[in-house]
Every structure is written in structure tokens, then in C-alpha cells.
MDTraj code that builds the backbone (N, CA, C; nanometers):
import mdtraj as md
import numpy as np

residues = "UNK UNK UNK UNK UNK UNK UNK UNK UNK UNK UNK UNK UNK UNK UNK UNK UNK UNK UNK UNK UNK UNK UNK UNK UNK UNK UNK UNK UNK UNK UNK UNK UNK UNK UNK UNK UNK UNK UNK UNK UNK UNK UNK UNK UNK UNK UNK UNK UNK UNK UNK UNK UNK UNK UNK UNK UNK UNK UNK UNK UNK UNK UNK UNK UNK UNK UNK UNK UNK UNK UNK UNK UNK UNK UNK UNK UNK UNK UNK UNK UNK UNK UNK UNK UNK UNK UNK UNK UNK UNK UNK UNK UNK UNK UNK UNK UNK UNK UNK UNK UNK UNK UNK UNK UNK".split()
xyz = np.array([
    [0.0828, -0.1173, 0.0299],
    [0.0085, -0.0072, 0.0290],
    [0.1270, 0.1265, 0.0104],
    [0.2339, 0.0934, 0.0622],
    [0.3096, 0.2787, 0.1519],
    [0.3697, 0.2867, -0.1055],
    [0.4159, 0.0807, -0.1611],
    [0.4532, 0.1405, -0.2837],
    [0.3578, 0.2620, -0.3259],
    [0.2512, 0.1765, -0.3344],
    [0.1184, 0.1998, -0.4463],
    [0.1249, 0.3817, -0.3434],
    [0.1372, 0.4133, -0.3113],
    [0.0556, 0.5926, -0.2290],
    [0.2100, 0.6630, -0.2515],
    [0.3710, 0.5783, -0.2890],
    [0.5036, 0.6643, -0.3266],
    [0.4377, 0.7229, -0.4770],
    [0.4588, 0.5969, -0.5450],
    [0.4153, 0.5871, -0.7158],
    [0.3292, 0.6852, -0.7781],
    [0.1833, 0.7259, -0.6500],
    [0.0662, 0.8142, -0.7115],
    [0.1927, 0.9250, -0.7138],
    [0.2168, 0.9678, -0.5600],
    [0.3473, 1.1386, -0.5015],
    [0.3966, 1.0972, -0.6931],
    [0.4774, 1.0123, -0.6822],
    [0.6006, 1.0649, -0.7687],
    [0.5025, 1.0922, -0.8914],
    [0.4520, 0.9936, -0.9853],
    [0.3662, 1.1027, -1.0630],
    [0.2887, 1.2054, -1.0602],
    [0.2555, 1.2617, -0.9115],
    [0.1635, 1.3693, -0.8600],
    [0.2851, 1.4912, -0.9474],
    [0.4264, 1.4198, -0.8844],
    [0.5636, 1.6299, -0.9163],
    [0.6063, 1.5668, -1.0015],
    [0.5627, 1.4826, -1.1612],
    [0.5614, 1.4561, -1.2477],
    [0.5265, 1.4909, -1.3018],
    [0.4194, 1.5307, -1.2849],
    [0.3241, 1.6371, -1.3472],
    [0.3895, 1.7284, -1.3760],
    [0.3410, 1.8604, -1.5431],
    [0.3409, 1.9904, -1.5398],
    [0.2305, 2.1033, -1.4277],
    [0.3562, 2.1628, -1.3906],
    [0.3147, 2.2741, -1.3188],
    [0.1353, 2.3585, -1.3361],
    [0.0528, 2.3366, -1.5348],
    [-0.0438, 2.3673, -1.5299],
    [-0.1787, 2.2949, -1.5844],
    [-0.0665, 2.0994, -1.5650],
    [-0.1997, 2.0540, -1.5213],
    [-0.2307, 2.0406, -1.3760],
    [-0.1716, 2.0706, -1.2768],
    [-0.1814, 2.0909, -1.0614],
    [-0.3007, 2.2040, -1.0949],
    [-0.2971, 2.2671, -1.1741],
    [-0.3010, 2.3712, -1.1372],
    [-0.4951, 2.3879, -1.1732],
    [-0.5924, 2.4303, -1.0525],
    [-0.7032, 2.3865, -1.0989],
    [-0.7348, 2.5343, -1.1455],
    [-0.7002, 2.5909, -1.2022],
    [-0.7976, 2.7451, -1.2583],
    [-0.7797, 2.6601, -1.4075],
    [-0.6554, 2.6542, -1.4121],
    [-0.6400, 2.5856, -1.6199],
    [-0.6931, 2.4632, -1.6289],
    [-0.7628, 2.4185, -1.5066],
    [-0.8508, 2.3025, -1.5670],
    [-0.9824, 2.3614, -1.5792],
    [-1.0449, 2.4203, -1.4563],
    [-1.1047, 2.5501, -1.4559],
    [-1.1523, 2.5726, -1.6241],
    [-1.0971, 2.6365, -1.6420],
    [-1.0985, 2.6508, -1.7854],
    [-1.0589, 2.5841, -1.8897],
    [-1.0231, 2.4642, -1.9158],
    [-1.0089, 2.4216, -2.0231],
    [-1.1697, 2.3235, -2.0124],
    [-1.1814, 2.2777, -1.8872],
    [-1.3016, 2.2246, -1.9105],
    [-1.3990, 2.3222, -1.9382],
    [-1.4600, 2.4735, -1.8828],
    [-1.4862, 2.4893, -2.0035],
    [-1.5479, 2.4815, -2.0642],
    [-1.4389, 2.5386, -2.1966],
    [-1.3507, 2.5787, -2.3059],
    [-1.4595, 2.4053, -2.4219],
    [-1.3660, 2.3088, -2.3353],
    [-1.4279, 2.2257, -2.4258],
    [-1.6232, 2.1728, -2.3587],
    [-1.6229, 2.2333, -2.2487],
    [-1.7671, 2.2253, -2.2417],
    [-1.8987, 2.3050, -2.3864],
    [-1.7895, 2.3799, -2.3391],
    [-1.8543, 2.6008, -2.4623],
    [-1.8779, 2.4757, -2.6571],
    [-1.7338, 2.3496, -2.6567],
    [-1.6692, 2.4057, -2.7867],
    [-1.7689, 2.2569, -2.8363],
    [-1.8612, 2.1760, -2.7547],
    [-1.8735, 2.0304, -2.7704],
    [-1.9769, 1.9598, -2.7408],
    [-2.0186, 1.9793, -2.6028],
    [-2.1363, 2.0195, -2.5530],
    [-2.2766, 2.0744, -2.4926],
    [-2.1568, 2.2340, -2.5253],
    [-2.2926, 2.3389, -2.4641],
    [-2.4255, 2.2836, -2.5775],
    [-2.5606, 2.3463, -2.5821],
    [-2.6694, 2.3890, -2.7066],
    [-2.6112, 2.5065, -2.8374],
    [-2.4383, 2.5414, -2.8020],
    [-2.4199, 2.6432, -2.9235],
    [-2.3194, 2.6269, -2.9432],
    [-2.3002, 2.5154, -3.0076],
    [-2.1661, 2.4369, -2.9807],
    [-2.1054, 2.4648, -3.1207],
    [-2.0249, 2.4436, -3.1744],
    [-1.9112, 2.4732, -3.2585],
    [-1.9548, 2.4524, -3.3796],
    [-2.0229, 2.3178, -3.4216],
    [-2.0563, 2.2288, -3.5338],
    [-2.2349, 2.3590, -3.5719],
    [-2.3263, 2.3516, -3.4327],
    [-2.4422, 2.4257, -3.4573],
    [-2.4062, 2.5454, -3.5502],
    [-2.2883, 2.5851, -3.4313],
    [-2.2583, 2.7229, -3.4957],
    [-2.3184, 2.7377, -3.6987],
    [-2.1567, 2.6350, -3.6791],
    [-2.1213, 2.6444, -3.8206],
    [-2.2189, 2.6471, -3.9217],
    [-2.3587, 2.5379, -3.8856],
    [-2.4513, 2.5091, -4.0104],
    [-2.5259, 2.6575, -3.9760],
    [-2.5566, 2.6957, -3.8343],
    [-2.6478, 2.8465, -3.8746],
    [-2.5694, 2.9499, -3.9973],
    [-2.4696, 2.9203, -3.9446],
    [-2.3810, 3.0272, -4.0592],
    [-2.3936, 2.9986, -4.2094],
    [-2.4130, 2.8301, -4.2161],
    [-2.4320, 2.7955, -4.3936],
    [-2.6168, 2.8373, -4.3780],
    [-2.6317, 2.7975, -4.2807],
    [-2.8337, 2.8269, -4.3836],
    [-2.8063, 3.0244, -4.3593],
    [-2.7929, 3.0752, -4.2752],
    [-2.8177, 3.2226, -4.2851],
    [-2.7166, 3.2531, -4.4317],
    [-2.6319, 3.1954, -4.4026],
    [-2.5381, 3.2321, -4.5356],
    [-2.6820, 3.2220, -4.6920],
    [-2.7067, 3.1149, -4.6838],
    [-2.8754, 3.0819, -4.8144],
    [-2.9247, 3.1936, -4.8061],
    [-2.9972, 3.1457, -4.6969],
    [-3.1266, 3.2528, -4.6707],
    [-3.1487, 3.4066, -4.7249],
    [-2.9632, 3.4257, -4.7327],
    [-2.9301, 3.5584, -4.7363],
    [-2.9454, 3.6065, -4.9329],
    [-2.9029, 3.4173, -4.9643],
    [-2.8741, 3.4380, -5.0996],
    [-2.9683, 3.4133, -5.1404],
    [-3.1084, 3.3292, -5.0503],
    [-3.1798, 3.3735, -5.1239],
    [-3.3413, 3.5166, -5.1229],
    [-3.2897, 3.5645, -5.0428],
    [-3.3435, 3.6614, -5.0266],
    [-3.2943, 3.8083, -5.0993],
    [-3.1397, 3.8103, -5.1832],
    [-3.0688, 3.8353, -5.2675],
    [-3.1703, 3.8053, -5.4021],
    [-3.1632, 3.6818, -5.3423],
    [-3.2856, 3.6430, -5.6012],
    [-3.3781, 3.6151, -5.5717],
    [-3.5163, 3.6824, -5.4193],
    [-3.5848, 3.7206, -5.4567],
    [-3.6118, 3.9081, -5.5302],
    [-3.5028, 3.9625, -5.4264],
    [-3.5410, 4.0857, -5.3987],
    [-3.4950, 4.1290, -5.5819],
    [-3.4478, 4.1165, -5.6443],
    [-3.4307, 4.0895, -5.8251],
    [-3.4487, 4.0392, -5.8606],
    [-3.5738, 3.9832, -5.7971],
    [-3.6961, 3.8832, -5.9231],
    [-3.7519, 3.9556, -5.8729],
    [-3.7623, 3.9976, -5.7506],
    [-3.9533, 4.1665, -5.7466],
    [-3.9106, 4.2848, -5.8476],
    [-3.7997, 4.3071, -5.8285],
    [-3.7553, 4.4488, -5.8954],
    [-3.7667, 4.4119, -6.1154],
    [-3.7907, 4.3329, -6.1226],
    [-3.7780, 4.2484, -6.3019],
    [-3.8769, 4.2580, -6.3161],
    [-4.0113, 4.1771, -6.1764],
    [-4.1645, 4.1269, -6.2345],
    [-4.2015, 4.3661, -6.2274],
    [-4.1795, 4.3950, -6.0991],
    [-4.2131, 4.5096, -6.1443],
    [-4.1949, 4.5749, -6.2891],
    [-4.0577, 4.5945, -6.3217],
    [-4.0005, 4.6435, -6.4784],
    [-4.0950, 4.6220, -6.5495],
    [-4.1542, 4.4272, -6.5800],
    [-4.2030, 4.4223, -6.6745],
    [-4.3507, 4.4722, -6.6445],
    [-4.4123, 4.4535, -6.5394],
    [-4.5444, 4.5559, -6.5196],
    [-4.5308, 4.6614, -6.5111],
    [-4.4747, 4.7686, -6.5195],
    [-4.4727, 4.8576, -6.5409],
    [-4.4942, 4.8868, -6.7673],
    [-4.3607, 4.8287, -6.7605],
    [-4.3387, 4.7726, -6.9144],
    [-4.5294, 4.6933, -6.9401],
    [-4.5515, 4.6355, -6.9468],
    [-4.6976, 4.5877, -6.9662],
    [-4.8280, 4.6327, -6.9632],
    [-4.7374, 4.7509, -6.8697],
    [-4.9111, 4.8695, -6.8831],
    [-4.9034, 5.0494, -6.8856],
    [-4.8680, 5.0789, -7.0250],
    [-4.7309, 5.1051, -7.0468],
    [-4.8185, 5.1944, -7.1738],
    [-4.8578, 5.0547, -7.2501],
    [-4.9633, 5.0420, -7.3484],
    [-5.0300, 5.0076, -7.3510],
    [-5.1217, 4.9981, -7.5199],
    [-5.2738, 4.9004, -7.4591],
    [-5.1947, 4.7564, -7.5770],
    [-5.1187, 4.7789, -7.6495],
    [-5.0448, 4.6843, -7.7359],
    [-4.9879, 4.5529, -7.6312],
    [-4.9178, 4.6453, -7.6005],
    [-4.8007, 4.5787, -7.4533],
    [-4.9324, 4.4735, -7.4401],
    [-5.0305, 4.5468, -7.3447],
    [-5.1837, 4.4652, -7.2707],
    [-5.2091, 4.3544, -7.4158],
    [-5.2563, 4.4035, -7.4761],
    [-5.3377, 4.2598, -7.5922],
    [-5.2397, 4.1531, -7.6031],
    [-5.0704, 4.2188, -7.6065],
    [-4.9591, 4.0434, -7.6524],
    [-4.9763, 3.9985, -7.5669],
    [-5.0452, 4.0420, -7.4087],
    [-5.0228, 3.9724, -7.2956],
    [-5.1070, 3.8571, -7.2920],
    [-5.2786, 3.9621, -7.3313],
    [-5.3616, 3.8486, -7.2574],
    [-5.4004, 3.7172, -7.4580],
    [-5.3185, 3.7779, -7.5296],
    [-5.2892, 3.6925, -7.6892],
    [-5.2187, 3.5735, -7.6104],
    [-5.0735, 3.5754, -7.5174],
    [-5.0051, 3.4415, -7.4806],
    [-5.0330, 3.4091, -7.3863],
    [-5.1032, 3.5195, -7.3053],
    [-5.0863, 3.4442, -7.1715],
    [-5.2211, 3.3601, -7.1021],
    [-5.4179, 3.4370, -7.2085],
    [-5.4643, 3.3768, -7.1837],
    [-5.5188, 3.3764, -7.3497],
    [-5.4692, 3.3613, -7.4151],
    [-5.5268, 3.2966, -7.5435],
    [-5.6710, 3.3926, -7.6062],
    [-5.6360, 3.4267, -7.5158],
    [-5.7727, 3.6111, -7.5581],
    [-5.7583, 3.6192, -7.7506],
    [-5.8425, 3.5918, -7.8537],
    [-5.8575, 3.7453, -7.9326],
    [-6.0182, 3.7926, -7.9808],
    [-5.9734, 3.7478, -8.0810],
    [-6.0624, 3.9964, -8.1182],
    [-6.1741, 3.8426, -8.1968],
    [-6.2818, 3.9399, -8.1832],
    [-6.4000, 3.8785, -8.2686],
    [-6.3272, 3.8353, -8.4574],
    [-6.4318, 3.7283, -8.5434],
    [-6.3481, 3.7180, -8.6978],
    [-6.2136, 3.5377, -8.6195],
    [-6.2135, 3.5798, -8.5235],
    [-5.9905, 3.5074, -8.5508],
    [-5.9941, 3.3488, -8.5092],
    [-5.9518, 3.2991, -8.5010],
    [-5.8411, 3.2331, -8.5379],
    [-5.7882, 3.2392, -8.5145],
    [-5.7382, 3.0841, -8.3521],
    [-5.6069, 3.0095, -8.3061],
    [-5.5812, 2.9011, -8.3510],
    [-5.4616, 2.9336, -8.3598],
    [-5.3994, 2.8003, -8.3528],
    [-5.3182, 2.7699, -8.2346],
    [-5.2836, 2.7046, -8.1967],
    [-5.1566, 2.6763, -8.0745],
    [-5.0801, 2.5018, -8.1021],
    [-4.9425, 2.5715, -8.1550],
    [-4.8628, 2.4182, -8.2224],
    [-4.7736, 2.4379, -8.1100],
    [-4.8348, 2.3411, -7.9614],
    [-4.7342, 2.3295, -7.9255],
    [-4.5432, 2.2201, -7.9629],
    [-4.4425, 2.2312, -7.9276],
    [-4.3350, 2.1408, -7.9592],
    [-4.2746, 1.9754, -7.8418],
])
top = md.Topology()
chain = top.add_chain()
for i, resn in enumerate(residues, 1):
    res = top.add_residue(resn, chain, resSeq=i)
    for name in ("N", "CA", "C"):
        top.add_atom(name, md.element.get_by_symbol(name[0]), res)
traj = md.Trajectory(xyz[None], top)
């Protein structure tokens, strides 16, 4: 029993100072906890950052699409010819005494 105790004491004395310091151990424990076990760990933060980037890209895309649609709306309602063209192409409307043939590829 005494031999075992001496071996433990000898092992403890050979350890570096930072392993014996309770503050260093506490800080290391805290860092390990925050990096791996917390609900906001590093992996979660990285996936949330990727998701945020994706959502920002989608927002930019939809804002540009809104600008295009607004420009198309202004162009469409600027003249009667453009309204007629839109009605003929989109809703297959026709004038009196006119036949329409739709050819699809």
C-alpha cells in the first residue's frame, strides 16, 4: 500500500504545473464544454452560419426578381398593344372573327 502511495506521489510530482493548477483545469473544462457539449457548440454555429448565408442568397434572389417583375409590370401597362399581346399569349384571347391555332413542341 505504501509503495502504491509513493508511486502516486511520484507521478503527481512529475506532472507539469499547468495540469496541477485548478484554474487551468477549470478553463479547459469550460472550453471543452462550450465547444462540444453546449447547445450552441461550434458545429451548430457553423451550420447556422451556412443556413444564414443560404437565406441571405435567397433574399437577394427574390429582391432581384421583384425588381424584374415590377419592371415588367410597368412595361406591360404602359401601352394597349402590350396588354393585348400579353392577353393573347398568356390567356389565348382573340378578336372577333379570328381563329387561333396553338402549336406546342
